[in-house]
C-alpha positions as CSV (number, residue, x, y, z in Angstrom):
1,X,129.9,138.4,61.4
2,X,127.5,136.4,59.3
3,X,124.2,137.4,57.6
4,X,121.0,138.3,59.5
5,X,119.6,135.5,61.5
6,X,115.9,134.7,61.4
7,X,114.1,133.3,64.5
8,X,110.5,132.1,65.0
9,X,108.4,130.0,67.1
10,X,107.1,126.5,66.6
11,X,103.6,127.7,65.7
12,X,104.9,128.7,62.4
13,X,105.0,125.1,61.3
14,X,107.8,125.8,58.8
15,X,108.8,122.5,57.0
16,X,111.9,121.1,58.5
17,X,113.6,120.9,55.1
18,X,113.3,124.8,54.8
19,X,114.3,125.3,58.4
20,X,117.5,123.6,57.7
21,X,118.0,125.1,54.2
22,X,117.7,128.7,55.4
23,X,119.1,128.0,59.0
24,X,115.9,129.3,60.6
25,X,116.1,129.2,64.4
26,X,112.8,127.9,66.0
27,X,112.0,128.5,69.7
28,X,109.5,125.8,70.8
29,X,106.2,126.4,72.6
30,X,105.5,123.8,75.3
31,X,102.6,121.3,75.5
32,X,101.8,120.1,79.0
33,X,100.1,116.8,79.4
34,X,99.7,114.4,82.3
35,X,102.4,116.0,84.3
36,X,104.9,116.0,81.4
37,X,106.3,119.2,79.7
38,X,106.9,118.5,76.0
39,X,108.7,120.9,73.7
40,X,106.4,121.5,70.7
41,X,107.7,119.6,67.6
42,X,110.8,118.3,69.4
43,X,109.7,116.0,72.2
44,X,106.3,115.1,70.8
45,X,105.6,114.7,67.1
46,X,102.2,115.5,65.6
47,X,101.5,111.8,64.9
48,X,102.2,111.0,68.6
49,X,100.2,113.9,69.8
50,X,97.1,113.3,67.9
51,X,97.3,109.6,68.7
52,X,97.3,110.4,72.4
53,X,94.6,113.1,71.9
54,X,92.2,110.6,70.5
55,X,92.8,108.1,73.5
56,X,93.3,110.3,76.5
57,X,90.3,111.8,78.3
58,X,92.4,114.5,79.8
59,X,93.2,117.6,77.7
60,X,96.6,119.1,77.2
61,X,97.5,122.6,78.0
62,X,100.1,124.9,76.4
63,X,102.5,127.5,77.5
64,X,104.6,130.0,75.6
65,X,108.4,129.9,75.5
66,X,110.2,131.3,78.6
67,X,112.2,134.4,78.8
68,X,115.3,132.2,79.2
69,X,114.4,130.3,76.0
70,X,114.5,133.5,74.0
71,X,117.6,134.9,75.8
72,X,119.5,131.8,75.0
73,X,118.6,131.8,71.4
74,X,119.3,135.5,70.9
75,X,122.6,135.3,72.7
76,X,123.8,132.4,70.7
77,X,122.7,134.1,67.4
78,X,124.4,137.3,68.5
79,X,127.8,135.5,68.2
80,X,127.2,134.4,64.7
81,X,125.0,137.0,62.9
82,X,125.1,140.8,62.3
83,X,121.5,141.1,63.4
84,X,118.3,139.1,64.2
85,X,114.8,139.4,63.0
86,X,112.4,137.4,65.2
87,X,108.9,136.7,63.9
88,X,106.2,135.3,66.1
89,X,102.6,134.3,66.4
90,X,100.0,137.1,66.7
91,X,100.3,139.1,69.9
92,X,96.5,138.9,70.5
93,X,96.7,135.2,70.6
94,X,99.5,134.8,73.1
95,X,102.1,136.8,75.0
96,X,105.1,135.0,73.5
97,X,106.1,138.1,71.4
98,X,106.2,140.3,74.5
99,X,108.5,137.8,76.1
100,X,110.7,138.0,72.9
101,X,110.8,141.8,73.1
102,X,112.0,141.7,76.8
103,X,114.6,139.1,75.8
104,X,115.7,141.3,72.8
105,X,116.5,144.1,75.2
106,X,118.4,141.9,77.6
107,X,120.4,140.0,74.9
108,X,120.9,142.9,72.4
109,X,124.6,142.7,71.5
110,X,123.4,143.0,67.9
111,X,120.3,144.7,66.4
112,X,117.1,142.6,67.0
113,X,113.9,143.4,65.3
114,X,110.8,141.6,66.7
115,X,107.9,141.3,64.3
116,X,104.3,140.5,65.1
117,X,103.2,138.2,62.2
118,X,99.4,138.8,63.2
119,X,99.1,135.2,62.0
120,X,99.7,131.6,62.9
121,X,100.5,128.3,61.5
122,X,101.9,128.2,58.0
123,X,100.6,131.7,57.3
124,X,103.1,132.8,59.9
125,X,105.5,130.4,58.2
126,X,105.3,132.1,54.9
127,X,106.3,135.4,56.5
128,X,109.2,133.6,58.2
129,X,110.3,132.2,54.8
130,X,110.1,135.6,53.1
131,X,112.4,137.1,55.8
132,X,114.7,134.0,55.4
133,X,115.1,134.5,51.8
134,X,115.7,138.1,52.2
135,X,118.4,137.4,54.7
136,X,119.8,134.7,52.4
137,X,120.0,137.3,49.6
138,X,122.2,139.5,51.9
139,X,119.5,141.9,53.3
140,X,120.2,144.1,56.3
141,X,118.2,143.8,59.5
142,X,115.9,146.6,58.3
143,X,115.5,145.0,54.8
144,X,114.7,141.6,56.3
145,X,112.1,143.0,58.8
146,X,110.6,145.1,56.0
147,X,110.3,142.0,53.7
148,X,108.4,140.2,56.5
149,X,106.1,143.1,57.4
150,X,105.2,143.9,53.8
151,X,103.9,140.3,53.2
152,X,101.6,140.3,56.2
153,X,98.6,142.1,54.7
154,X,98.7,139.8,51.6
155,X,98.2,136.6,53.6
156,X,95.0,134.7,54.2
157,X,94.3,131.7,56.5
158,X,91.1,129.8,56.4
159,X,90.2,126.5,58.0
160,X,87.4,124.0,58.9
161,X,87.2,122.0,62.1
162,X,85.5,118.8,63.1
163,X,84.5,120.2,66.5
164,X,84.4,123.7,68.0
165,X,84.5,122.6,71.7
166,X,88.3,122.6,71.8
167,X,88.5,126.1,70.4
168,X,86.0,127.1,72.8
169,X,87.7,125.4,75.7
170,X,90.9,127.3,74.9
171,X,89.1,130.7,74.8
172,X,90.0,131.5,71.2
173,X,86.6,130.8,69.5
174,X,85.8,134.4,68.5
175,X,82.7,134.7,66.2
176,X,82.5,131.0,66.0
177,X,80.9,131.1,69.6
178,X,77.5,131.9,67.8
179,X,77.6,128.3,66.4
180,X,77.9,126.5,69.7
181,X,75.0,124.5,70.8
182,X,73.5,124.1,67.4
183,X,71.9,120.7,67.0
184,X,72.6,120.6,63.3
185,X,75.6,118.9,61.8
186,X,77.5,121.9,60.5
187,X,81.0,122.5,59.2
188,X,82.0,126.2,59.5
189,X,84.7,127.7,57.5
190,X,86.7,130.0,59.7
191,X,89.4,132.7,59.1
192,X,92.1,134.2,61.2
193,X,92.3,137.9,60.5
194,X,93.7,140.5,62.8
195,X,94.2,137.6,65.3
196,X,90.5,137.1,65.5
197,X,88.6,134.0,64.5
198,X,85.8,134.9,62.1
199,X,83.1,132.8,60.5
200,X,83.2,133.0,56.7
201,X,80.6,130.4,55.9
202,X,78.6,127.5,57.4
203,X,78.0,124.4,55.3
204,X,76.5,120.9,56.0
205,X,79.3,118.7,55.1
206,X,83.0,118.5,55.5
207,X,83.5,117.9,51.8
208,X,81.5,121.1,51.0
209,X,83.6,123.0,53.6
210,X,86.8,122.1,51.8
211,X,85.3,123.0,48.4
212,X,84.1,126.4,49.8
213,X,87.7,127.1,51.0
214,X,89.1,126.4,47.5
215,X,86.4,128.6,45.9
216,X,87.2,131.4,48.3
217,X,90.9,131.1,47.5
218,X,90.1,131.3,43.7
219,X,88.0,134.3,44.3
220,X,90.9,136.0,46.1
221,X,93.8,134.8,43.8
222,X,92.4,133.7,40.5
223,X,95.2,132.9,38.0
224,X,98.0,134.8,39.7
225,X,101.0,132.9,40.8
226,X,100.1,131.3,44.2
227,X,102.0,130.5,47.3
228,X,100.0,128.0,49.4
229,X,99.9,125.4,52.1
230,X,97.3,122.9,53.0
231,X,97.7,122.3,56.7
232,X,96.0,119.5,58.6
233,X,95.7,117.9,62.1
234,X,95.9,114.2,61.6
235,X,93.9,114.3,58.3
236,X,96.8,113.6,55.8
237,X,94.6,111.7,53.2
238,X,92.2,114.6,53.0
239,X,94.9,117.1,52.8
240,X,96.6,115.2,49.9
241,X,93.2,115.1,48.0
242,X,92.8,118.9,48.6
243,X,96.4,119.4,47.5
244,X,95.8,117.6,44.3
245,X,92.8,119.8,43.4
246,X,94.7,123.0,44.2
247,X,97.8,122.1,42.2
248,X,95.7,121.0,39.2
249,X,93.6,124.3,39.2
250,X,96.0,127.0,40.5
251,X,99.2,128.4,39.2
252,X,101.2,127.2,42.1
253,X,104.8,128.6,42.4
254,X,105.3,127.4,45.9
255,X,103.2,124.7,47.7
256,X,103.3,122.6,50.8
257,X,101.4,120.1,52.8
258,X,102.1,120.7,56.5
259,X,101.0,119.3,59.8
260,X,99.2,121.3,62.5
261,X,101.8,121.5,65.2
262,X,100.7,119.9,68.7
263,X,100.6,123.3,70.4
264,X,97.9,124.4,67.9
265,X,96.2,121.1,67.9
266,X,95.8,121.3,71.6
267,X,93.3,124.2,70.9
268,X,91.5,122.6,67.9
269,X,91.7,118.9,68.4
270,X,92.3,116.5,65.5
271,X,90.6,116.9,62.1
272,X,91.4,120.5,61.3
273,X,92.2,121.2,57.6
274,X,93.0,124.6,56.2
275,X,94.7,126.8,53.6
276,X,97.3,129.5,54.1
277,X,98.0,131.4,51.1
278,X,99.1,134.5,49.2
279,X,99.3,135.6,45.6
280,X,102.2,137.4,43.8
281,X,101.4,141.1,43.0
282,X,101.2,141.7,39.2
283,X,104.4,143.7,39.2
284,X,106.4,141.1,41.1
285,X,109.3,139.6,39.1
286,X,109.0,136.1,37.7
287,X,110.4,133.2,39.8
288,X,114.1,132.9,39.5
289,X,115.6,129.7,38.0
290,X,117.6,128.8,41.1
291,X,114.8,129.4,43.7
292,X,116.6,131.7,46.0
293,X,115.7,135.0,47.6
294,X,112.6,136.9,48.6
295,X,110.5,139.4,46.6
296,X,111.6,142.4,48.6
297,X,115.1,142.0,47.3
298,X,114.3,141.1,43.8
299,X,113.8,137.4,43.9
300,X,111.0,134.9,44.4
301,X,111.1,131.4,45.8
302,X,111.2,128.3,43.7
303,X,108.4,125.9,43.5
304,X,108.3,123.2,46.2
305,X,105.9,120.2,46.7
306,X,106.6,118.8,50.2
307,X,104.6,116.6,52.5
308,X,105.7,116.2,56.1
C-alpha cells in the first residue's frame, strides 16, 4: 500500500501544479447554468465562467458533490493508499462534508479521516497543502489529519467585493447584510471566520479596501515568515499589483495568485479580490532547502510564486 491519500473539493482552489505534485484528489462541486451541469474547474474554467456571468442575465446555481462522487473517489484511493484524509469547505457553508462522512462509512476499506477546514477558497487550500506535505513526508493518517487541524486556527481569509447582491442572493451574506441598501458607494472588507461572513471595515474606494486588507495582514503577521495567496474573480491585473506590494513588503516563504473558482464566483459575482494567509510560529523550523514536507513533521514548504 502507498502513502496516505489527501482528498479535497474544488472550493479549495489548490493550484493545479501542486495538485499534480502532491497527487491531491479533488472532488468537484457543480455549477448549474441554463440547464447545463458543469463540474467546477473541469467543464467550465474561471475565464469562461466570468465571461458568461457578465453577459447572461440568468444566474447560475451550485450543488455539492454527490454521495456517489465521494464513494467512487474513496473506493479508488482505498486500492492505492494506506489511509485517506479528506478536507472540505466549512460545514456551516454547505453540507458537502456530511456527504463525505457518509461516503467514508460506506467505502471504508482503509481508515478515512474527514476534516472540516472551517474555511473556503485558498485558506482551505493551505490546509490541504499542509496535509499533503505531511503525507508526502510519510505521515500516518492520524499525523496527516493532525497537521491539517493544527493549521486551521492560524489561518485568516479577508476579501472585498464589487457588489454584495450576489452574496445576499446566495444566503451567505452574514453581517454584511447591514450594508445592503446603502446609497453610498462603499467597499466593505469582509472576513470568513467560523464559517461566518463578518464586516471588518468599510471604505469608500476599491483601492483603499485593498490597502486596508494589506495593513490588516501586516498587523497580524508583521515580519514573520508568511504563507499567502491573493485570490481574485476575473481581476487578474489588480491581483498582480496587490501581489507585487505583498512580495516587496512581507517575508513571503510561500505565495500564490489563484483564481476564485466558478462555484465560489456564483455566490459573489466577478470582481472579488482577497487574501488567504498565515504566518509561521516563532518556534517553527526554517524552510528546508528542497521544499518538501509540512511543519507538523519537521519540514516547511519551499517558496512558490505561481499565477494561474
